[in-house]
Phi, psi and omega in degrees: 000319183248354180057041178245129178278114182277150182280338177301135179228104175268109183235096188264130171287174179298142177066018177242134179251180183209147162263136171239111182253159175159156179298160178297148177072010175280350174108019183298308183294319178299317179299313184294323178296322179285322184283324184232066187295338183264001183283146169289139182236129173241113185255111184280003167283345175285118189302315183295318178294317178302313181294318180299309186280338173294320181285323184218083182302333182296345177300327179298313180298315182296319181290319181292322179293341179272353182284154172301141187299328183293334178291336182266006172288340181256154178296138177276130184260124173249109185265139185058049187295336181295344180287338180229073185304324184291347179294340184291336174294320177292320177300315179302313181298317182291326176293313185287321190258341180235358178067021179288155174246147181227150164242115186258108190253135180196169181245007178203119174273350188295315183295325177295315181295316182293327179276007180053042181292156177287109182269014169074007168048050177086000179282348181234126174288158183251127174235159178223137176258129179254167167302175180303151173239169188302324182288348178264352186244128178284127177053067182308131173261107188297312181298322177298316180299318183288325181275315182277332191082179187247010167299129189311310182298324182284315182294321188279338181275147183294318182243104184261357187302309182294321180296319179293318178299314180296321182297313182294320179290313184292325180296316176304312184294308189284315187277324187258308186281310183295329180277359176070027182284340172211147181259340182268083186296314179300318181294318180293324177296318177295319177300317183300318178293316180296321178299321180300319183281342176257009184300133179080001177253166176299128188281123176250098185298323183294317180297316180293323179299319179296320180293329184268344182077028176228177180272167184296327179298321179292321178298318176300321178293323178296318176298321180294327175300315180296322179292316182291337176262014174062025177273351181186177181215148174266132174256118184274155177290152178287129189231032185299322177230140178283134178206139178293340183270352184250134177288125185234000185243312187287130182258172174245145178248134176233134173290164186285347184215134184292328178290320177296318177300317179294323181295324182296322182258011178056046182271139174224123183255120185264334182212161187277060175194166179097171186295316181298317178299315183300317180293317180293322179299315177300316180298317179300314180297319178301314184292329173297317180291322179297317178293320181299313182294331179282310184294327180276346183076010181286326174051040178284156178288143170240116180233176168234162181231130180211137175266165180291343176273359175098001175287128189216140169247128189300312185219136175237121186254145170060047177059038175097006181292320182227133175246132186228127172249130180254122182234123179276057183220157179265002179214118180261126174244181190298324182294337176287347185259356188302317182294316179295321178298316180297317180294318181297319179295328183276321191240349178051060178295156178294325178223138173234119190233144166248121177260123190209194183252016177296159186279327183230151179285144177208167180239130176239104183063238180267005187250131176262125179260119191236129165303143188299328179294323175297316180299312182297319177300311182294325178301308185284343174271002176081020184264348178272311179211139183211000000 
């Protein structure tokens, strides 16, 4: 559809199946059609198919057993599998008794977990599709990425405003309300707005609960809904050493896409400077790292470090191996380095980096100051963490 080569690589050995998770419109179905053009596809967004197999899941087994054997040499794709959780029992049987392979594609693991669905007990590897990343886009336009976001349809279209508005509304409706993940629709809608304005900051469940008119336990559950539907992730504080001066409990929440985060708070960034740019820039860098650790299979930890006096390092990778400060400025001076210097003196990371908008790379003491394009290039070439 977009003629973009995605970095995700699903390479299944014989008798091995896979789950492919990710938010809607990130390109999962397009990828699978291109990667597995000969596979049988069952799309549970098709109403007639959804109704048939919801009522009688065994129809899938009966239909597949009637197929020509050469069609079953390829993995069978079940799209939006979370809509029919009970189908996984049939999938399990077909894997065990007929040696079939499946790719189970979906945008929410929550309904499967709540329905106590058969998660195949290690018979299926787990993959995740993210929005576009810099290595998939020719000549990345940073302001476009921050305003449009990196969902393929949004980034590539000239006017993404209407698409982003529809996406945030429809996603709430389709993923959360229609799937019955919460019954208190007004409270969750208020939470979604409050979450947007506290996005990327240390999460205070009690404050958000007061704004939403629910208790803190419910707010925690709402955040978990977003995580289970792949709409966001919690970044935990770095806890390598216990200290009364370091925050070790409160986490930060980030949505899965910088454009969606901006649409919720009606943000528009006109130039590469200022507070709004800086927050969106930090979010963009985080999502590149999140996709990198997933696509490469490195699965390193991404944390942040902050003291009670407010000294903070944006991201700490791999249990302290790399410390990264993201600055939305074209000129870094010594006061911008204070947090990294403090962290370096305490933990001695292998690399301490400032990712910024400067024109050329330079080294200040133990800290490397990197233009963001250099950082992204080195990240995907395996030079930042490996």
